[in-house]
C-alpha positions as CSV (number, residue, x, y, z in Angstrom):
1,M,259.9,176.1,28.0
2,D,261.9,179.2,29.3
3,I,265.2,179.3,29.4
4,V,265.9,181.4,32.5
5,P,269.2,183.0,32.4
6,K,271.4,182.7,35.2
7,F,273.7,185.4,36.4
8,Y,276.6,185.5,38.8
9,L,278.4,187.9,41.4
10,G,281.2,189.4,38.8
11,D,279.6,188.9,36.0
12,V,280.3,191.4,32.8
13,V,277.6,192.1,30.7
14,Q,276.7,194.1,27.6
15,T,273.6,196.2,27.6
16,K,271.3,196.9,24.6
17,K,271.6,200.4,25.8
18,K,274.6,202.8,26.3
19,H,274.6,204.2,30.0
20,P,275.0,208.7,29.4
21,C,278.8,208.1,30.4
22,G,279.3,205.8,27.0
23,S,280.0,202.6,28.4
24,D,277.6,199.4,27.8
25,N,279.3,197.1,30.1
26,W,277.9,196.7,33.3
27,E,279.3,194.3,36.6
28,V,276.9,192.6,38.4
29,V,277.4,193.2,41.8
30,R,274.2,192.2,43.7
31,L,271.9,189.3,42.7
32,G,268.2,189.2,44.1
33,A,265.0,190.1,43.1
34,D,266.3,193.2,42.1
35,I,270.1,193.3,40.6
36,R,272.5,196.0,40.9
37,I,275.1,196.7,38.4
38,K,277.7,198.8,38.2
39,C,279.0,200.9,34.9
40,L,282.9,200.0,34.0
41,N,283.4,203.5,33.0
42,C,282.2,205.6,35.1
43,G,281.4,203.3,38.5
44,R,277.7,204.8,38.8
45,Q,275.5,201.8,40.5
46,V,272.3,201.0,39.4
47,L,269.6,199.1,41.1
48,L,267.1,197.3,38.4
49,P,264.3,194.7,38.8
50,R,265.3,191.1,37.7
51,R,262.9,191.2,35.0
52,K,264.1,194.6,33.6
53,F,267.8,193.6,33.9
54,E,267.1,190.2,32.2
55,K,265.1,192.4,29.5
56,S,268.2,194.6,29.0
57,V,271.4,192.3,28.2
58,K,272.7,191.9,25.5
59,K,275.1,189.4,26.1
60,V,277.5,187.8,28.9
61,L,281.0,188.9,28.4
62,Q,282.6,186.9,31.4
63,R,281.6,184.9,34.1
64,G,281.9,185.9,37.6
65,E,282.0,182.9,40.3
66,E,279.6,180.5,40.0
67,G,278.6,179.9,44.0
């Protein structure tokens, strides 16, 4: 049985790879089949498929609102 990670709007996550600006901390700003994240250093926003996003997350640093 797979454990499906739950993400919420406003979560701050750390990714395995760094963004070209040097930061690896991102805020979740949109949820769905695709997830939009915003770099906390430069403000760039990226839209990723959910599976790719889930694989790239190292850990959740701060929880957003749960509903």
